[in-house]
C-alpha positions as CSV (number, residue, x, y, z in Angstrom):
1,M,0.0,0.0,0.0
2,K,1.4,3.4,-1.0
3,E,2.2,5.7,1.9
4,K,-0.2,8.6,2.2
5,I,1.4,12.0,2.6
6,D,-0.4,15.3,3.4
7,F,0.9,17.8,0.9
8,Y,0.3,21.5,1.3
9,S,-2.6,22.7,-1.0
10,L,-0.6,24.7,-3.5
11,E,1.4,21.5,-4.4
12,Q,-1.6,19.4,-5.4
13,P,-1.6,20.1,-9.2
14,I,2.1,19.2,-9.4
15,V,1.6,16.1,-7.4
16,V,-1.0,14.9,-9.8
17,L,1.2,15.5,-12.8
18,K,4.1,13.8,-11.1
19,E,2.0,10.7,-10.5
20,Q,1.2,10.7,-14.2
21,I,4.9,10.6,-15.0
22,E,5.5,7.8,-12.5
23,A,2.6,5.8,-14.1
24,L,4.1,6.3,-17.6
25,E,7.6,5.3,-16.5
26,A,6.2,2.0,-15.2
27,S,4.2,1.4,-18.4
28,E,5.2,0.0,-21.8
29,D,3.7,2.8,-23.8
30,S,5.8,3.3,-26.9
31,N,5.3,7.1,-26.8
32,R,6.0,7.5,-23.1
33,K,9.2,9.6,-23.5
34,E,7.3,12.2,-25.5
35,K,4.4,12.1,-23.1
36,I,6.7,12.5,-20.1
37,A,8.4,15.4,-21.7
38,T,5.0,17.1,-22.3
39,I,4.0,16.6,-18.7
40,K,7.3,17.9,-17.4
41,N,6.7,21.1,-19.4
42,Q,3.3,21.3,-17.8
43,I,4.9,21.0,-14.4
44,E,7.3,23.8,-15.1
45,K,4.4,26.1,-16.3
46,E,2.3,25.2,-13.2
47,W,5.2,25.9,-10.9
48,E,5.8,29.3,-12.6
49,R,2.1,30.1,-11.7
50,I,2.5,28.9,-8.1
51,V,5.8,30.6,-7.2
52,P,4.5,34.2,-6.9
53,M,1.9,32.9,-4.4
54,L,4.4,31.3,-2.1
55,S,4.4,32.9,1.3
56,S,7.2,32.5,3.9
57,V,5.1,29.8,5.6
58,H,4.9,27.9,2.3
59,I,8.7,28.0,2.1
60,V,8.9,26.6,5.6
61,Q,6.4,23.8,4.6
62,I,8.5,22.9,1.6
63,A,11.7,22.9,3.6
64,R,10.1,20.5,6.1
65,H,8.5,18.3,3.5
66,P,8.5,14.7,4.7
67,K,9.8,13.5,1.3
68,R,12.6,16.1,1.0
69,P,16.0,14.5,0.6
70,Y,18.0,14.3,3.9
71,T,21.7,14.2,4.6
72,L,22.2,10.5,4.1
73,D,20.4,10.8,0.7
74,Y,23.0,13.3,-0.4
75,V,25.8,11.1,1.0
76,N,24.5,8.1,-1.0
77,A,24.1,10.2,-4.2
78,L,27.2,12.4,-4.2
79,F,29.9,10.5,-2.2
80,Q,31.6,7.2,-2.3
81,D,32.7,4.8,0.4
82,F,31.2,6.8,3.3
83,I,32.5,5.6,6.7
84,E,30.4,6.8,9.6
85,F,32.1,7.6,12.9
86,H,30.2,7.4,16.2
87,G,30.4,9.0,19.6
88,D,32.0,12.1,21.1
89,R,34.4,10.2,23.4
90,R,32.8,11.8,26.4
91,F,29.2,10.7,26.8
92,A,27.5,8.9,23.9
93,D,26.7,8.8,20.2
94,D,24.0,11.1,18.8
95,P,22.0,9.7,15.8
96,A,20.6,13.1,15.0
97,L,24.0,14.1,13.6
98,V,25.9,11.8,11.2
99,A,29.6,12.3,10.6
100,G,32.4,10.5,8.8
101,L,34.8,10.4,5.9
102,A,34.1,9.7,2.3
103,F,35.4,10.3,-1.2
104,Y,34.1,13.2,-3.2
105,R,35.3,13.3,-6.9
106,G,38.4,11.4,-6.0
107,Q,39.5,13.2,-2.8
108,T,38.8,12.4,0.8
109,V,36.4,14.8,2.6
110,A,34.7,14.9,6.0
111,V,30.9,14.8,5.7
112,I,28.7,15.9,8.6
113,G,25.0,16.6,8.7
114,H,21.7,16.5,10.6
115,Q,19.6,13.5,9.9
116,K,15.9,13.2,10.3
117,G,13.9,9.9,10.0
118,R,11.4,8.8,7.4
119,T,9.3,6.5,9.6
120,T,7.9,7.2,13.1
121,K,10.5,4.8,14.6
122,A,13.4,6.4,12.7
123,R,12.2,9.9,13.7
124,I,12.3,9.0,17.3
125,E,15.7,7.3,17.0
126,R,17.0,10.4,15.3
127,N,15.3,12.7,17.7
128,F,13.6,14.5,14.8
129,G,17.0,15.8,13.7
130,Q,17.6,17.8,16.9
131,P,21.1,17.1,18.2
132,N,22.2,16.9,21.8
133,P,25.6,18.3,22.9
134,E,27.3,15.0,22.2
135,G,26.3,15.4,18.5
136,Y,28.1,18.7,18.2
137,R,31.1,17.4,20.0
138,K,31.2,14.4,17.6
139,A,31.0,16.8,14.7
140,L,33.9,18.8,16.0
141,R,35.9,15.7,16.6
142,I,35.5,14.8,12.9
143,M,36.3,18.3,11.8
144,Q,39.5,18.3,13.8
145,M,40.4,15.0,12.4
146,A,39.9,16.5,8.9
147,E,42.1,19.4,9.8
148,K,44.9,17.0,11.0
149,F,45.0,15.2,7.6
150,G,44.1,18.1,5.4
151,F,40.6,17.0,4.3
152,P,38.0,19.5,3.4
153,V,34.8,19.6,5.5
154,I,31.3,19.5,4.0
155,T,28.3,19.9,6.2
156,F,24.6,19.5,5.5
157,V,22.3,21.6,7.7
158,D,18.7,20.4,8.3
159,T,17.4,20.8,11.8
160,P,14.5,22.5,13.7
161,G,17.1,23.4,16.2
162,A,19.3,21.9,19.0
163,Y,17.4,19.7,21.4
164,P,16.1,21.9,24.3
165,G,15.6,19.0,26.8
166,L,16.8,19.0,30.4
167,G,19.5,16.4,29.7
168,A,20.9,18.4,26.8
169,E,21.1,21.5,29.0
170,E,22.7,19.6,31.9
171,R,25.4,18.3,29.5
172,G,26.2,21.8,28.2
173,Q,24.2,22.4,25.0
174,A,24.9,26.1,24.6
175,E,28.6,25.6,25.5
176,A,29.0,22.8,22.9
177,I,27.6,25.0,20.1
178,A,29.6,28.1,21.2
179,Y,32.8,26.0,21.5
180,N,32.2,24.6,18.0
181,L,32.0,28.2,16.6
182,K,35.2,29.2,18.4
183,I,37.2,26.2,17.1
184,I,35.7,26.2,13.6
185,S,36.5,29.9,13.1
186,R,40.2,29.0,13.0
187,L,40.1,25.5,11.7
188,K,42.9,25.1,9.1
189,T,41.0,23.3,6.4
190,P,38.3,24.4,3.9
191,I,34.7,24.2,5.2
192,I,31.6,24.3,3.0
193,N,28.1,24.4,4.6
194,I,24.9,23.6,2.7
195,I,21.5,24.3,4.0
196,I,19.3,21.6,2.6
197,G,16.1,22.0,4.6
198,E,15.6,23.7,7.9
199,G,18.3,25.9,9.3
200,G,17.1,26.3,12.8
201,S,18.8,28.7,15.3
202,G,22.0,27.5,17.0
203,G,21.2,24.0,16.1
204,G,22.0,24.8,12.5
205,L,24.8,27.2,13.3
206,G,26.7,24.6,15.3
207,I,27.8,22.9,12.1
208,G,26.7,25.6,9.6
209,F,29.7,27.9,9.8
210,G,32.8,28.1,7.6
211,D,34.2,29.5,4.3
212,A,31.1,29.2,2.1
213,L,27.4,28.9,2.9
214,L,25.3,27.4,0.1
215,M,21.6,27.2,0.4
216,L,18.9,25.3,-1.5
217,E,16.3,27.7,-3.1
218,Y,13.4,26.6,-0.9
219,A,15.2,25.8,2.3
220,F,15.1,28.4,5.2
221,Y,17.6,29.7,7.7
222,S,16.4,31.5,10.8
223,V,17.3,32.4,14.4
224,I,14.2,30.7,15.6
225,S,11.2,28.7,14.1
226,P,8.2,30.8,13.1
227,E,6.1,28.9,15.7
228,G,8.7,29.6,18.4
229,C,8.9,33.3,17.4
230,A,5.1,33.7,17.5
231,A,4.8,32.0,20.9
232,I,7.5,34.3,22.4
233,L,6.5,37.6,20.9
234,W,2.7,37.3,20.7
235,K,1.9,34.3,23.0
236,D,0.1,32.9,20.0
237,Q,0.9,29.9,17.7
238,G,-2.2,30.3,15.5
239,P,-1.8,30.5,11.7
240,M,-1.9,34.3,11.5
241,A,0.8,34.7,14.2
242,V,3.0,32.1,12.6
243,E,2.6,33.7,9.2
244,R,3.4,37.1,10.6
245,A,6.5,35.7,12.4
246,A,7.7,33.9,9.2
247,E,7.5,37.0,7.1
248,N,9.3,39.2,9.7
249,L,12.1,36.7,10.3
250,G,13.4,37.2,6.8
251,L,14.1,33.5,6.5
252,R,13.8,33.1,2.7
253,S,17.0,32.2,0.8
254,T,16.7,35.2,-1.5
255,K,16.6,37.6,1.4
256,L,19.6,35.9,3.1
257,L,21.5,36.2,-0.2
258,E,20.7,39.9,-0.3
259,L,21.9,40.4,3.2
260,G,25.2,38.6,2.5
261,I,24.5,35.7,4.9
262,V,24.3,33.1,2.2
263,D,27.0,33.0,-0.6
264,K,25.2,31.0,-3.3
265,L,21.7,29.8,-3.9
266,I,21.2,26.3,-5.4
267,P,18.2,26.1,-7.7
268,E,15.6,23.4,-7.0
269,P,13.4,21.6,-9.6
270,P,9.8,22.7,-10.0
271,G,7.8,21.9,-6.9
272,G,10.9,21.6,-4.7
273,A,13.7,19.2,-4.0
274,H,11.4,16.3,-3.0
275,M,9.8,16.3,-6.5
276,D,13.0,15.4,-8.4
277,Y,15.9,13.9,-6.4
278,E,18.1,13.4,-9.5
279,T,18.0,17.1,-10.5
280,T,18.5,18.3,-7.0
281,F,21.5,16.1,-6.5
282,K,23.0,17.3,-9.8
283,N,22.5,20.9,-8.8
284,V,24.0,20.4,-5.4
285,D,27.0,18.5,-6.9
286,R,27.7,21.3,-9.4
287,Y,27.6,24.1,-6.9
288,L,29.6,22.1,-4.3
289,N,32.3,21.2,-6.8
290,Q,32.6,24.7,-8.1
291,T,32.8,26.2,-4.6
292,L,35.3,23.6,-3.3
293,K,37.6,24.1,-6.3
294,K,37.5,27.9,-5.7
295,I,38.3,27.6,-2.0
296,Q,41.1,25.1,-2.5
297,E,42.9,27.6,-4.7
298,L,43.5,29.8,-1.7
299,S,46.6,29.4,0.5
300,L,45.9,28.5,4.2
301,E,46.7,32.0,5.3
302,D,44.3,33.6,2.7
303,L,41.7,31.0,3.6
304,L,41.7,32.0,7.3
305,A,41.9,35.7,6.5
306,E,38.9,35.5,4.2
307,R,36.9,33.5,6.7
308,Y,37.5,36.2,9.3
309,R,36.5,38.9,6.8
310,K,33.3,36.9,6.0
311,I,32.4,36.9,9.7
312,R,33.1,40.6,10.1
313,R,31.0,41.6,7.1
314,Q,27.9,40.0,8.5
315,G,25.5,42.2,10.4
316,M,26.8,45.5,8.9
317,F,24.2,47.7,7.4
318,E,24.1,51.2,5.9
319,I,21.1,53.3,6.9
320,K,20.1,55.8,4.2
321,N,18.1,58.9,5.1
């Protein structure tokens, strides 16, 4: 039995067309290639119609889509011979953050990313992609290993935020994230961060900091979730308050690019990344490869100097009367 997924309403026309393509791909219709091409053209036109109607809340819904590719999907598609490492050598392993070494286009790299689950059981095991302090300490351990051997670091950010539970606070959640930022700022190896879904608060920042920040077109990056913001500012988590919070947070990728927070936007296929994994992986691969080549041309001294300048540029605004 096919799993039923609740899609947001604007997506329904594209879902119907996508199902027609899947049916044709499974058929023996001699003209299926031409028919599929026609339907793909329809999808592009439908998405062009929908895009102007997308609110910030719709962007959040796309970024959280249950079928959106997660870190391990990118690992399987873009990297070879991934070897996962476990544990922070202090307390425990954290399944919400995966970390290890792999080959990317012939060179060894460290790969780190938040991981959500597909099924209810997997979501619970992965803590819904919300890391504990041991997750951030594990990530830093792998980054420092990469620095020791001269491997570039690639991180995939996709979390609602760091886990706010009592145990996480007792074990130093804030300190673990802050310490990561301190060490990463001077880490002597290239670091590329890619926001693939949710970039939630310090939970995303704990591994989302480095030399280049790439972001998928319909992902979002924010100091807090719209729901959390609405609850704090207006004591209200109703749809109107959440919509207001989402718009005021400026979480869209285009806004973040304009502000200089994000360095490059990675285009998504019509409907979002979950609609076409193959195209999404190709786009991420292209931008990642271009960025890595550019960064690796820099000397270590220039790399660290530019990273420092990148930090100092953020948050600077000119007010015009």
